[in-house]
N, CA, C, O and the ligand as a Tripos MOL2 file, in Angstrom:
@<TRIPOS>MOLECULE
protein
  305   303    77     0     0
PROTEIN
NO_CHARGES

@<TRIPOS>ATOM
      1 N         -18.3260   52.8320   23.9050 N.3       1 MET1
      2 CA        -18.6820   51.5910   23.0110 C.3       1 MET1
      3 C         -17.5200   51.1960   22.1320 C.2       1 MET1
      4 O         -17.1060   50.0370   22.0900 O.2       1 MET1
      5 N         -17.0190   52.1570   21.4530 N.am      2 ILE2
      6 CA        -15.9530   51.8100   20.4900 C.3       2 ILE2
      7 C         -14.7690   51.3140   21.2340 C.2       2 ILE2
      8 O         -14.0520   50.4660   20.7040 O.2       2 ILE2
      9 N         -14.4970   51.7830   22.4500 N.am      3 ARG3
     10 CA        -13.4320   51.3840   23.3510 C.3       3 ARG3
     11 C         -13.5390   49.9110   23.6910 C.2       3 ARG3
     12 O         -12.5640   49.1600   23.7250 O.2       3 ARG3
     13 N         -14.8670   49.5230   23.9550 N.am      4 LEU4
     14 CA        -15.0170   48.1650   24.2270 C.3       4 LEU4
     15 C         -14.7060   47.1820   23.1800 C.2       4 LEU4
     16 O         -14.0430   46.1610   23.3610 O.2       4 LEU4
     17 N         -15.2740   47.5930   21.9840 N.am      5 LEU5
     18 CA        -14.9980   46.8260   20.8020 C.3       5 LEU5
     19 C         -13.4380   46.6370   20.5130 C.2       5 LEU5
     20 O         -12.9450   45.6040   20.0610 O.2       5 LEU5
     21 N         -12.7920   47.7130   20.8200 N.am      6 PHE6
     22 CA        -11.2790   47.7770   20.6070 C.3       6 PHE6
     23 C         -10.6200   46.8290   21.5720 C.2       6 PHE6
     24 O          -9.6530   46.1800   21.1730 O.2       6 PHE6
     25 N         -11.0790   46.6820   22.8720 N.am      7 TRP7
     26 CA        -10.5140   45.7390   23.7800 C.3       7 TRP7
     27 C         -10.8240   44.2940   23.3490 C.2       7 TRP7
     28 O          -9.9900   43.3920   23.4300 O.2       7 TRP7
     29 N         -12.0590   44.1340   22.8900 N.am      8 ILE8
     30 CA        -12.5070   42.7330   22.4360 C.3       8 ILE8
     31 C         -11.5880   42.2850   21.3270 C.2       8 ILE8
     32 O         -11.1030   41.1540   21.3040 O.2       8 ILE8
     33 N         -11.3450   43.2720   20.3410 N.am      9 ALA9
     34 CA        -10.4000   42.9220   19.1630 C.3       9 ALA9
     35 C          -9.0610   42.6140   19.6490 C.2       9 ALA9
     36 O          -8.4180   41.6850   19.1610 O.2       9 ALA9
     37 N          -8.5700   43.4120   20.6680 N.am     10 ILE10
     38 CA         -7.2520   43.0870   21.1690 C.3      10 ILE10
     39 C          -7.1320   41.7440   21.8270 C.2      10 ILE10
     40 O          -6.1680   41.0180   21.5830 O.2      10 ILE10
     41 N          -8.1310   41.3810   22.6910 N.am     11 ILE11
     42 CA         -8.1800   40.1000   23.3360 C.3      11 ILE11
     43 C          -8.2000   38.9180   22.2590 C.2      11 ILE11
     44 O          -7.4460   37.9520   22.3730 O.2      11 ILE11
     45 N          -9.1030   39.0520   21.2130 N.am     12 ALA12
     46 CA         -9.3360   38.0520   20.3100 C.3      12 ALA12
     47 C          -7.9220   37.9120   19.5500 C.2      12 ALA12
     48 O          -7.4880   36.7890   19.2930 O.2      12 ALA12
     49 N          -7.2750   38.9770   19.2280 N.am     13 LEU13
     50 CA         -6.0260   38.8760   18.5530 C.3      13 LEU13
     51 C          -4.9730   38.2220   19.3960 C.2      13 LEU13
     52 O          -4.1130   37.5350   18.8440 O.2      13 LEU13
     53 N          -4.9810   38.3950   20.7430 N.am     14 ALA14
     54 CA         -4.0460   37.9500   21.5970 C.3      14 ALA14
     55 C          -4.2240   36.3480   21.6870 C.2      14 ALA14
     56 O          -3.2830   35.5550   21.6460 O.2      14 ALA14
     57 N          -5.4830   36.0310   21.8050 N.am     15 VAL15
     58 CA         -5.8190   34.5800   21.8800 C.3      15 VAL15
     59 C          -5.4280   33.9080   20.5860 C.2      15 VAL15
     60 O          -4.8160   32.8400   20.5960 O.2      15 VAL15
     61 N          -5.7800   34.5320   19.4600 N.am     16 TRP16
     62 CA         -5.4510   33.9380   18.1270 C.3      16 TRP16
     63 C          -3.8110   33.8410   18.0540 C.2      16 TRP16
     64 O          -3.2980   32.8390   17.5540 O.2      16 TRP16
     65 N          -3.1150   34.7700   18.5000 N.am     17 LEU17
     66 CA         -1.5530   34.6340   18.4230 C.3      17 LEU17
     67 C          -1.1350   33.5780   19.3690 C.2      17 LEU17
     68 O          -0.2140   32.8420   19.0150 O.2      17 LEU17
     69 N          -1.7170   33.3950   20.5870 N.am     18 TRP18
     70 CA         -1.2340   32.5160   21.5140 C.3      18 TRP18
     71 C          -1.6110   31.0830   20.9530 C.2      18 TRP18
     72 O          -0.7860   30.1710   21.0120 O.2      18 TRP18
     73 N          -2.8540   30.9020   20.4140 N.am     19 ARG19
     74 CA         -3.1420   29.6270   19.7220 C.3      19 ARG19
     75 C          -2.1340   29.2960   18.5890 C.2      19 ARG19
     76 O          -1.6630   28.1660   18.4650 O.2      19 ARG19
     77 N          -1.8420   30.2740   17.8120 N.am     20 SER20
     78 CA         -1.0290   29.9900   16.5520 C.3      20 SER20
     79 C           0.3330   29.6130   16.9490 C.2      20 SER20
     80 O           1.0100   28.9350   16.1760 O.2      20 SER20
     81 N           0.8180   30.0090   18.1410 N.am     21 PHE21
     82 CA          2.1340   29.6720   18.6290 C.3      21 PHE21
     83 C           2.0680   28.2290   19.1070 C.2      21 PHE21
     84 O           3.0200   27.4870   18.8630 O.2      21 PHE21
     85 N           1.0270   27.7920   19.7600 N.am     22 LYS22
     86 CA          0.9740   26.3880   20.3310 C.3      22 LYS22
     87 C           0.5230   25.3970   19.2520 C.2      22 LYS22
     88 O           0.7700   24.1980   19.3810 O.2      22 LYS22
     89 N          -0.1680   25.9070   18.1320 N.am     23 ALA23
     90 CA         -0.8290   24.9640   17.3120 C.3      23 ALA23
     91 C           0.1730   24.0830   16.3560 C.2      23 ALA23
     92 O          -0.0810   22.8960   16.1500 O.2      23 ALA23
     93 N           1.3450   24.7290   15.7730 N.am     24 PRO24
     94 CA          1.9420   24.0530   14.7030 C.3      24 PRO24
     95 C           2.4310   22.5920   15.1050 C.2      24 PRO24
     96 O           2.5650   21.7580   14.2090 O.2      24 PRO24
     97 N           2.6940   22.2680   16.3950 N.am     25 LYS25
     98 CA          3.1200   21.0520   16.6320 C.3      25 LYS25
     99 C           2.0080   20.0000   16.7300 C.2      25 LYS25
    100 O           2.3110   18.8100   16.8210 O.2      25 LYS25
    101 N           0.7830   20.3850   16.7160 N.am     26 ALA26
    102 CA         -0.3670   19.5100   16.8120 C.3      26 ALA26
    103 C          -0.6790   18.9030   15.5170 C.2      26 ALA26
    104 O          -1.4310   17.9320   15.4290 O.2      26 ALA26
    105 N          -0.1050   19.4670   14.4890 N.am     27 GLN27
    106 CA         -0.3680   18.8230   13.0560 C.3      27 GLN27
    107 C           0.1920   17.4550   12.9060 C.2      27 GLN27
    108 O           1.3830   17.2550   13.1440 O.2      27 GLN27
    109 N          -0.6250   16.4780   12.5140 N.am     28 PRO28
    110 CA         -0.1220   15.1650   12.4390 C.3      28 PRO28
    111 C           0.8690   14.9810   11.2020 C.2      28 PRO28
    112 O           0.6120   15.5870   10.1620 O.2      28 PRO28
    113 N           1.8520   14.2650   11.2750 N.am     29 PRO29
    114 CA          2.6680   14.0670   10.1880 C.3      29 PRO29
    115 C           1.9960   13.1420    9.1400 C.2      29 PRO29
    116 O           1.4150   12.1050    9.4630 O.2      29 PRO29
    117 N           2.1150   13.5900    7.8440 N.am     30 ARG30
    118 CA          1.3890   12.7640    6.8190 C.3      30 ARG30
    119 C           2.4150   12.2060    5.7500 C.2      30 ARG30
    120 O           2.0840   12.0920    4.5700 O.2      30 ARG30
    121 N           3.6440   11.8720    6.1990 N.am     31 ALA31
    122 CA          4.6580   11.3880    5.5010 C.3      31 ALA31
    123 C           4.1860    9.9520    4.8950 C.2      31 ALA31
    124 O           4.2470    9.6550    3.7020 O.2      31 ALA31
    125 N           3.7060    9.1180    5.9410 N.am     32 THR32
    126 CA          3.3460    7.7970    5.3180 C.3      32 THR32
    127 C           1.9700    7.7820    4.5710 C.2      32 THR32
    128 O           1.0240    8.4760    4.9440 O.2      32 THR32
    129 N           1.9240    6.9860    3.5430 N.am     33 GLY33
    130 CA          0.7230    6.8870    2.8530 C.3      33 GLY33
    131 C           0.8170    7.5870    1.4460 C.2      33 GLY33
    132 O           0.1640    7.2200    0.4700 O.2      33 GLY33
    133 N           1.7340    8.6710    1.4550 N.am     34 ASP34
    134 CA          1.8940    9.4150    0.1600 C.3      34 ASP34
    135 C           2.7450    8.6430   -0.7950 C.2      34 ASP34
    136 O           2.5430    8.7450   -2.0050 O.2      34 ASP34
    137 N           3.6440    7.9110   -0.3360 N.am     35 THR35
    138 CA          4.5390    7.2100   -1.1580 C.3      35 THR35
    139 C           3.9930    5.9750   -1.6960 C.2      35 THR35
    140 O           4.1860    5.7040   -2.8820 O.2      35 THR35
    141 N           3.3300    5.2020   -0.9410 N.am     36 LEU36
    142 CA          2.7760    3.8460   -1.3010 C.3      36 LEU36
    143 C           1.3990    4.1350   -2.0180 C.2      36 LEU36
    144 O           0.5390    4.8510   -1.5050 O.2      36 LEU36
    145 N           1.2660    3.5440   -3.2000 N.am     37 PRO37
    146 CA         -0.0200    3.6750   -3.9150 C.3      37 PRO37
    147 C          -1.1150    2.7410   -3.2970 C.2      37 PRO37
    148 O          -0.9350    1.5240   -3.2570 O.2      37 PRO37
    149 N          -2.2710    3.3390   -2.8080 N.am     38 MET38
    150 CA         -3.2570    2.5540   -2.2800 C.3      38 MET38
    151 C          -4.1280    2.0030   -3.2100 C.2      38 MET38
    152 O          -4.6190    2.7900   -4.0190 O.2      38 MET38
    153 N          -4.4370    0.8020   -3.2820 N.am     39 VAL39
    154 CA         -5.4940    0.2180   -4.1220 C.3      39 VAL39
    155 C          -6.6520   -0.3800   -3.4730 C.2      39 VAL39
    156 O          -6.5770   -0.6700   -2.2790 O.2      39 VAL39
    157 N          -7.7470   -0.6010   -4.1600 N.am     40 ARG40
    158 CA         -8.9840   -0.8980   -3.4240 C.3      40 ARG40
    159 C          -9.3890   -2.3870   -3.9100 C.2      40 ARG40
    160 O          -9.4200   -2.7410   -5.0890 O.2      40 ARG40
    161 N          -9.6810   -3.1620   -2.8350 N.am     41 CYS41
    162 CA        -10.1090   -4.5890   -3.2010 C.3      41 CYS41
    163 C         -11.4440   -4.5070   -3.9270 C.2      41 CYS41
    164 O         -12.3620   -3.8060   -3.5030 O.2      41 CYS41
    165 N         -11.5260   -5.2210   -5.0020 N.am     42 ALA42
    166 CA        -12.6670   -5.1880   -5.9310 C.3      42 ALA42
    167 C         -13.7950   -6.0630   -5.2970 C.2      42 ALA42
    168 O         -14.9340   -6.0040   -5.7620 O.2      42 ALA42
    169 N         -13.4950   -6.8670   -4.2480 N.am     43 HIS43
    170 CA        -14.6040   -7.6020   -3.7240 C.3      43 HIS43
    171 C         -15.1390   -7.0620   -2.3890 C.2      43 HIS43
    172 O         -16.3510   -7.0400   -2.1720 O.2      43 HIS43
    173 N         -14.3040   -6.6590   -1.5640 N.am     44 CYS44
    174 CA        -14.8780   -6.0620   -0.2530 C.3      44 CYS44
    175 C         -14.6490   -4.5840   -0.2080 C.2      44 CYS44
    176 O         -15.2920   -3.9560    0.6330 O.2      44 CYS44
    177 N         -13.8140   -3.9270   -1.0050 N.am     45 GLY45
    178 CA        -13.8150   -2.5510   -1.0060 C.3      45 GLY45
    179 C         -12.7080   -2.0320    0.0040 C.2      45 GLY45
    180 O         -12.5830   -0.8140    0.1230 O.2      45 GLY45
    181 N         -11.9880   -2.7870    0.6560 N.am     46 VAL46
    182 CA        -10.9310   -2.3470    1.6140 C.3      46 VAL46
    183 C          -9.8020   -1.8630    0.8830 C.2      46 VAL46
    184 O          -9.3450   -2.4570   -0.0940 O.2      46 VAL46
    185 N          -9.2960   -0.6850    1.3890 N.am     47 HIS47
    186 CA         -8.0500   -0.1050    0.8050 C.3      47 HIS47
    187 C          -6.7910   -0.6880    1.4900 C.2      47 HIS47
    188 O          -6.7290   -0.8830    2.7040 O.2      47 HIS47
    189 N          -5.7720   -0.9550    0.5990 N.am     48 LEU48
    190 CA         -4.5400   -1.5720    1.0990 C.3      48 LEU48
    191 C          -3.3990   -1.1870    0.2340 C.2      48 LEU48
    192 O          -3.5860   -0.8960   -0.9480 O.2      48 LEU48
    193 N          -2.2150   -1.1740    0.7850 N.am     49 PRO49
    194 CA         -0.9910   -0.7280    0.0790 C.3      49 PRO49
    195 C          -0.8710   -1.7360   -1.2530 C.2      49 PRO49
    196 O          -1.1210   -2.9390   -1.1800 O.2      49 PRO49
    197 N          -0.4920   -1.1280   -2.3570 N.am     50 GLY50
    198 CA         -0.2730   -1.7640   -3.5530 C.3      50 GLY50
    199 C           0.7320   -3.0740   -3.4740 C.2      50 GLY50
    200 O           0.5590   -4.0580   -4.1930 O.2      50 GLY50
    201 N           1.6770   -2.9780   -2.6250 N.am     51 ASP51
    202 CA          2.6300   -4.1230   -2.4970 C.3      51 ASP51
    203 C           2.0000   -5.2280   -1.7830 C.2      51 ASP51
    204 O           2.5230   -6.3350   -1.9070 O.2      51 ASP51
    205 N           0.9540   -5.1050   -1.0510 N.am     52 ARG52
    206 CA          0.3020   -6.2130   -0.4490 C.3      52 ARG52
    207 C          -0.8960   -6.7640   -1.1750 C.2      52 ARG52
    208 O          -1.4860   -7.7640   -0.7660 O.2      52 ARG52
    209 N          -1.2720   -6.0660   -2.3180 N.am     53 ALA53
    210 CA         -2.5950   -6.4430   -2.9930 C.3      53 ALA53
    211 C          -2.1660   -7.4630   -4.0400 C.2      53 ALA53
    212 O          -1.0450   -7.5110   -4.5470 O.2      53 ALA53
    213 N          -3.2220   -8.2970   -4.3140 N.am     54 LEU54
    214 CA         -3.1820   -9.2650   -5.3050 C.3      54 LEU54
    215 C          -3.8330   -8.7660   -6.7070 C.2      54 LEU54
    216 O          -4.9740   -8.3050   -6.7340 O.2      54 LEU54
    217 N          -3.1640   -8.8690   -7.6710 N.am     55 ALA55
    218 CA         -3.7500   -8.4840   -8.9300 C.3      55 ALA55
    219 C          -4.6200   -9.5890   -9.5880 C.2      55 ALA55
    220 O          -4.2410  -10.7600   -9.6060 O.2      55 ALA55
    221 N          -5.6660   -9.2270  -10.0690 N.am     56 GLY56
    222 CA         -6.6020  -10.2190  -10.6860 C.3      56 GLY56
    223 C          -7.1960   -9.5690  -11.8940 C.2      56 GLY56
    224 O          -8.2440   -8.9400  -11.7420 O.2      56 GLY56
    225 N          -6.5900   -9.6570  -13.1980 N.am     57 GLY57
    226 CA         -7.0820   -9.0220  -14.2790 C.3      57 GLY57
    227 C          -6.8230   -7.5120  -14.1090 C.2      57 GLY57
    228 O          -5.7020   -7.0940  -13.8190 O.2      57 GLY57
    229 N          -7.8910   -6.6990  -14.2960 N.am     58 ALA58
    230 CA         -7.7990   -5.3320  -14.1400 C.3      58 ALA58
    231 C          -8.0390   -4.8760  -12.6720 C.2      58 ALA58
    232 O          -7.9160   -3.6880  -12.3780 O.2      58 ALA58
    233 N          -8.3480   -5.7260  -11.8370 N.am     59 ASN59
    234 CA         -8.7820   -5.4800  -10.4740 C.3      59 ASN59
    235 C          -7.7290   -5.8160   -9.4660 C.2      59 ASN59
    236 O          -6.7950   -6.5350   -9.8200 O.2      59 ASN59
    237 N          -7.8020   -5.3240   -8.1460 N.am     60 TRP60
    238 CA         -6.8970   -5.6700   -7.1310 C.3      60 TRP60
    239 C          -7.8170   -6.3030   -6.0180 C.2      60 TRP60
    240 O          -8.9840   -5.9610   -5.8220 O.2      60 TRP60
    241 N          -7.1490   -7.2490   -5.3330 N.am     61 TYR61
    242 CA         -7.8620   -7.9200   -4.1260 C.3      61 TYR61
    243 C          -6.9810   -7.9350   -3.0370 C.2      61 TYR61
    244 O          -5.7580   -7.8810   -3.1730 O.2      61 TYR61
    245 N          -7.6730   -8.0190   -1.7550 N.am     62 CYS62
    246 CA         -6.8750   -7.9280   -0.5640 C.3      62 CYS62
    247 C          -6.3170   -9.3520   -0.2390 C.2      62 CYS62
    248 O          -5.2690   -9.4760    0.3930 O.2      62 CYS62
    249 N          -6.9740  -10.3300   -0.6440 N.am     63 SER63
    250 CA         -6.4860  -11.7290   -0.2350 C.3      63 SER63
    251 C          -6.7490  -12.6690   -1.4350 C.2      63 SER63
    252 O          -7.4010  -12.3110   -2.4160 O.2      63 SER63
    253 N          -6.2270  -13.8330   -1.2990 N.am     64 ARG64
    254 CA         -6.4660  -14.9090   -2.3780 C.3      64 ARG64
    255 C          -7.8280  -15.3090   -2.3370 C.2      64 ARG64
    256 O          -8.3480  -15.6180   -3.4090 O.2      64 ARG64
    257 N          -8.5090  -15.3590   -1.2800 N.am     65 ALA65
    258 CA         -9.9390  -15.7690   -1.1370 C.3      65 ALA65
    259 C         -10.8020  -14.8070   -2.0920 C.2      65 ALA65
    260 O         -11.5620  -15.2500   -2.9530 O.2      65 ALA65
    261 N         -10.6000  -13.4490   -1.8420 N.am     66 HIS66
    262 CA        -11.3870  -12.5440   -2.6170 C.3      66 HIS66
    263 C         -10.9090  -12.6430   -4.1590 C.2      66 HIS66
    264 O         -11.6620  -12.5200   -5.1250 O.2      66 HIS66
    265 N          -9.7040  -12.8550   -4.2030 N.am     67 LEU67
    266 CA         -9.3070  -13.0130   -5.7070 C.3      67 LEU67
    267 C         -10.0840  -14.0610   -6.3900 C.2      67 LEU67
    268 O         -10.6040  -13.8520   -7.4860 O.2      67 LEU67
    269 N         -10.1750  -15.1770   -5.7710 N.am     68 GLU68
    270 CA        -10.9220  -16.3030   -6.3700 C.3      68 GLU68
    271 C         -12.4140  -16.0160   -6.5040 C.2      68 GLU68
    272 O         -13.0200  -16.4340   -7.4910 O.2      68 GLU68
    273 N         -13.0490  -15.2940   -5.5160 N.am     69 GLN69
    274 CA        -14.3730  -14.9370   -5.6270 C.3      69 GLN69
    275 C         -14.7230  -13.8380   -6.6540 C.2      69 GLN69
    276 O         -15.8580  -13.7160   -7.1150 O.2      69 GLN69
    277 N         -13.6990  -13.0580   -6.9800 N.am     70 GLY70
    278 CA        -13.9060  -12.0960   -7.9330 C.3      70 GLY70
    279 C         -14.5860  -10.7640   -7.4910 C.2      70 GLY70
    280 O         -14.9440  -10.6060   -6.3240 O.2      70 GLY70
    281 N         -14.7600   -9.7920   -8.4650 N.am     71 PRO71
    282 CA        -15.2740   -8.5070   -7.9450 C.3      71 PRO71
    283 C         -16.6730   -8.7860   -7.4090 C.2      71 PRO71
    284 O         -17.3310   -9.7510   -7.7970 O.2      71 PRO71
    285 N         -17.1220   -7.8790   -6.4720 N.am     72 ALA72
    286 CA        -18.4120   -7.8530   -5.8460 C.3      72 ALA72
    287 C         -19.5150   -7.3700   -6.8990 C.2      72 ALA72
    288 O         -19.2660   -6.4070   -7.6250 O.2      72 ALA72
    289 N         -20.6890   -8.0210   -6.9740 N.am     73 PRO73
    290 CA        -21.7100   -7.6770   -7.8410 C.3      73 PRO73
    291 C         -22.2380   -6.3010   -7.6680 C.2      73 PRO73
    292 O         -22.7430   -5.7150   -8.6250 O.2      73 PRO73
    293 N         -22.1520   -5.7880   -6.5600 N.am     74 ARG74
    294 CA        -22.7150   -4.4370   -6.2270 C.3      74 ARG74
    295 C         -21.6290   -3.5570   -5.8210 C.2      74 ARG74
    296 O         -21.1060   -3.7240   -4.7190 O.2      74 ARG74
    297 N         -21.1960   -2.5310   -6.6980 N.am     75 ASP75
    298 CA        -20.1530   -1.6140   -6.3400 C.3      75 ASP75
    299 C         -20.6550   -0.3100   -5.9490 C.2      75 ASP75
    300 O         -21.3040    0.3330   -6.7740 O.2      75 ASP75
    301 N         -20.4220    0.1860   -4.7250 N.am     76 HIS76
    302 CA        -20.9140    1.4060   -4.1370 C.3      76 HIS76
    303 C         -19.7910    2.2380   -3.7310 C.2      76 HIS76
    304 O         -19.9920    3.3320   -3.2030 O.2      76 HIS76
    305 ZN        -11.2540   -8.0030   -0.0720 Zn       77 ZN77
@<TRIPOS>BOND
     1     1     2 1
     2     2     3 1
     3     3     4 2
     4     3     5 am
     5     5     6 1
     6     6     7 1
     7     7     8 2
     8     7     9 am
     9     9    10 1
    10    10    11 1
    11    11    12 2
    12    11    13 am
    13    13    14 1
    14    14    15 1
    15    15    16 2
    16    15    17 am
    17    17    18 1
    18    18    19 1
    19    19    20 2
    20    19    21 am
    21    21    22 1
    22    22    23 1
    23    23    24 2
    24    23    25 am
    25    25    26 1
    26    26    27 1
    27    27    28 2
    28    27    29 am
    29    29    30 1
    30    30    31 1
    31    31    32 2
    32    31    33 am
    33    33    34 1
    34    34    35 1
    35    35    36 2
    36    35    37 am
    37    37    38 1
    38    38    39 1
    39    39    40 2
    40    39    41 am
    41    41    42 1
    42    42    43 1
    43    43    44 2
    44    43    45 am
    45    45    46 1
    46    46    47 1
    47    47    48 2
    48    47    49 am
    49    49    50 1
    50    50    51 1
    51    51    52 2
    52    51    53 am
    53    53    54 1
    54    54    55 1
    55    55    56 2
    56    55    57 am
    57    57    58 1
    58    58    59 1
    59    59    60 2
    60    59    61 am
    61    61    62 1
    62    62    63 1
    63    63    64 2
    64    63    65 am
    65    65    66 1
    66    66    67 1
    67    67    68 2
    68    67    69 am
    69    69    70 1
    70    70    71 1
    71    71    72 2
    72    71    73 am
    73    73    74 1
    74    74    75 1
    75    75    76 2
    76    75    77 am
    77    77    78 1
    78    78    79 1
    79    79    80 2
    80    79    81 am
    81    81    82 1
    82    82    83 1
    83    83    84 2
    84    83    85 am
    85    85    86 1
    86    86    87 1
    87    87    88 2
    88    87    89 am
    89    89    90 1
    90    90    91 1
    91    91    92 2
    92    91    93 am
    93    93    94 1
    94    94    95 1
    95    95    96 2
    96    95    97 am
    97    97    98 1
    98    98    99 1
    99    99   100 2
   100    99   101 am
   101   101   102 1
   102   102   103 1
   103   103   104 2
   104   103   105 am
   105   105   106 1
   106   106   107 1
   107   107   108 2
   108   107   109 am
   109   109   110 1
   110   110   111 1
   111   111   112 2
   112   111   113 am
   113   113   114 1
   114   114   115 1
   115   115   116 2
   116   115   117 am
   117   117   118 1
   118   118   119 1
   119   119   120 2
   120   119   121 am
   121   121   122 1
   122   122   123 1
   123   123   124 2
   124   123   125 am
   125   125   126 1
   126   126   127 1
   127   127   128 2
   128   127   129 am
   129   129   130 1
   130   130   131 1
   131   131   132 2
   132   131   133 am
   133   133   134 1
   134   134   135 1
   135   135   136 2
   136   135   137 am
   137   137   138 1
   138   138   139 1
   139   139   140 2
   140   139   141 am
   141   141   142 1
   142   142   143 1
   143   143   144 2
   144   143   145 am
   145   145   146 1
   146   146   147 1
   147   147   148 2
   148   147   149 am
   149   149   150 1
   150   150   151 1
   151   151   152 2
   152   151   153 am
   153   153   154 1
   154   154   155 1
   155   155   156 2
   156   155   157 am
   157   157   158 1
   158   158   159 1
   159   159   160 2
   160   159   161 am
   161   161   162 1
   162   162   163 1
   163   163   164 2
   164   163   165 am
   165   165   166 1
   166   166   167 1
   167   167   168 2
   168   167   169 am
   169   169   170 1
   170   170   171 1
   171   171   172 2
   172   171   173 am
   173   173   174 1
   174   174   175 1
   175   175   176 2
   176   175   177 am
   177   177   178 1
   178   178   179 1
   179   179   180 2
   180   179   181 am
   181   181   182 1
   182   182   183 1
   183   183   184 2
   184   183   185 am
   185   185   186 1
   186   186   187 1
   187   187   188 2
   188   187   189 am
   189   189   190 1
   190   190   191 1
   191   191   192 2
   192   191   193 am
   193   193   194 1
   194   194   195 1
   195   195   196 2
   196   195   197 am
   197   197   198 1
   198   198   199 1
   199   199   200 2
   200   199   201 am
   201   201   202 1
   202   202   203 1
   203   203   204 2
   204   203   205 am
   205   205   206 1
   206   206   207 1
   207   207   208 2
   208   207   209 am
   209   209   210 1
   210   210   211 1
   211   211   212 2
   212   211   213 am
   213   213   214 1
   214   214   215 1
   215   215   216 2
   216   215   217 am
   217   217   218 1
   218   218   219 1
   219   219   220 2
   220   219   221 am
   221   221   222 1
   222   222   223 1
   223   223   224 2
   224   223   225 am
   225   225   226 1
   226   226   227 1
   227   227   228 2
   228   227   229 am
   229   229   230 1
   230   230   231 1
   231   231   232 2
   232   231   233 am
   233   233   234 1
   234   234   235 1
   235   235   236 2
   236   235   237 am
   237   237   238 1
   238   238   239 1
   239   239   240 2
   240   239   241 am
   241   241   242 1
   242   242   243 1
   243   243   244 2
   244   243   245 am
   245   245   246 1
   246   246   247 1
   247   247   248 2
   248   247   249 am
   249   249   250 1
   250   250   251 1
   251   251   252 2
   252   251   253 am
   253   253   254 1
   254   254   255 1
   255   255   256 2
   256   255   257 am
   257   257   258 1
   258   258   259 1
   259   259   260 2
   260   259   261 am
   261   261   262 1
   262   262   263 1
   263   263   264 2
   264   263   265 am
   265   265   266 1
   266   266   267 1
   267   267   268 2
   268   267   269 am
   269   269   270 1
   270   270   271 1
   271   271   272 2
   272   271   273 am
   273   273   274 1
   274   274   275 1
   275   275   276 2
   276   275   277 am
   277   277   278 1
   278   278   279 1
   279   279   280 2
   280   279   281 am
   281   281   282 1
   282   282   283 1
   283   283   284 2
   284   283   285 am
   285   285   286 1
   286   286   287 1
   287   287   288 2
   288   287   289 am
   289   289   290 1
   290   290   291 1
   291   291   292 2
   292   291   293 am
   293   293   294 1
   294   294   295 1
   295   295   296 2
   296   295   297 am
   297   297   298 1
   298   298   299 1
   299   299   300 2
   300   299   301 am
   301   301   302 1
   302   302   303 1
   303   303   304 2
@<TRIPOS>SUBSTRUCTURE
     1 MET1         2 RESIDUE 1 A MET
     2 ILE2         6 RESIDUE 1 A ILE
     3 ARG3        10 RESIDUE 1 A ARG
     4 LEU4        14 RESIDUE 1 A LEU
     5 LEU5        18 RESIDUE 1 A LEU
     6 PHE6        22 RESIDUE 1 A PHE
     7 TRP7        26 RESIDUE 1 A TRP
     8 ILE8        30 RESIDUE 1 A ILE
     9 ALA9        34 RESIDUE 1 A ALA
    10 ILE10       38 RESIDUE 1 A ILE
    11 ILE11       42 RESIDUE 1 A ILE
    12 ALA12       46 RESIDUE 1 A ALA
    13 LEU13       50 RESIDUE 1 A LEU
    14 ALA14       54 RESIDUE 1 A ALA
    15 VAL15       58 RESIDUE 1 A VAL
    16 TRP16       62 RESIDUE 1 A TRP
    17 LEU17       66 RESIDUE 1 A LEU
    18 TRP18       70 RESIDUE 1 A TRP
    19 ARG19       74 RESIDUE 1 A ARG
    20 SER20       78 RESIDUE 1 A SER
    21 PHE21       82 RESIDUE 1 A PHE
    22 LYS22       86 RESIDUE 1 A LYS
    23 ALA23       90 RESIDUE 1 A ALA
    24 PRO24       94 RESIDUE 1 A PRO
    25 LYS25       98 RESIDUE 1 A LYS
    26 ALA26      102 RESIDUE 1 A ALA
    27 GLN27      106 RESIDUE 1 A GLN
    28 PRO28      110 RESIDUE 1 A PRO
    29 PRO29      114 RESIDUE 1 A PRO
    30 ARG30      118 RESIDUE 1 A ARG
    31 ALA31      122 RESIDUE 1 A ALA
    32 THR32      126 RESIDUE 1 A THR
    33 GLY33      130 RESIDUE 1 A GLY
    34 ASP34      134 RESIDUE 1 A ASP
    35 THR35      138 RESIDUE 1 A THR
    36 LEU36      142 RESIDUE 1 A LEU
    37 PRO37      146 RESIDUE 1 A PRO
    38 MET38      150 RESIDUE 1 A MET
    39 VAL39      154 RESIDUE 1 A VAL
    40 ARG40      158 RESIDUE 1 A ARG
    41 CYS41      162 RESIDUE 1 A CYS
    42 ALA42      166 RESIDUE 1 A ALA
    43 HIS43      170 RESIDUE 1 A HIS
    44 CYS44      174 RESIDUE 1 A CYS
    45 GLY45      178 RESIDUE 1 A GLY
    46 VAL46      182 RESIDUE 1 A VAL
    47 HIS47      186 RESIDUE 1 A HIS
    48 LEU48      190 RESIDUE 1 A LEU
    49 PRO49      194 RESIDUE 1 A PRO
    50 GLY50      198 RESIDUE 1 A GLY
    51 ASP51      202 RESIDUE 1 A ASP
    52 ARG52      206 RESIDUE 1 A ARG
    53 ALA53      210 RESIDUE 1 A ALA
    54 LEU54      214 RESIDUE 1 A LEU
    55 ALA55      218 RESIDUE 1 A ALA
    56 GLY56      222 RESIDUE 1 A GLY
    57 GLY57      226 RESIDUE 1 A GLY
    58 ALA58      230 RESIDUE 1 A ALA
    59 ASN59      234 RESIDUE 1 A ASN
    60 TRP60      238 RESIDUE 1 A TRP
    61 TYR61      242 RESIDUE 1 A TYR
    62 CYS62      246 RESIDUE 1 A CYS
    63 SER63      250 RESIDUE 1 A SER
    64 ARG64      254 RESIDUE 1 A ARG
    65 ALA65      258 RESIDUE 1 A ALA
    66 HIS66      262 RESIDUE 1 A HIS
    67 LEU67      266 RESIDUE 1 A LEU
    68 GLU68      270 RESIDUE 1 A GLU
    69 GLN69      274 RESIDUE 1 A GLN
    70 GLY70      278 RESIDUE 1 A GLY
    71 PRO71      282 RESIDUE 1 A PRO
    72 ALA72      286 RESIDUE 1 A ALA
    73 PRO73      290 RESIDUE 1 A PRO
    74 ARG74      294 RESIDUE 1 A ARG
    75 ASP75      298 RESIDUE 1 A ASP
    76 HIS76      302 RESIDUE 1 A HIS
    77 ZN77       305 GROUP 0 **** ****
């Protein structure tokens, strides 16, 4: 019985090692998005880069239409 558990552990270790060798390239690069500050439209709640947003007072808006309509009454 101990011998069986020993082999299960060896196989599990081998599978884990095999996966850890194949896995590292599967991680998606997260370079984009970290440098640009993301702001939230106060009207519709969409997130967009700060350089594309329109400032209206203390709030940010995704478009001129939402800037003119102002912040949404219900913020969730
Ligand atoms: Zn908007």
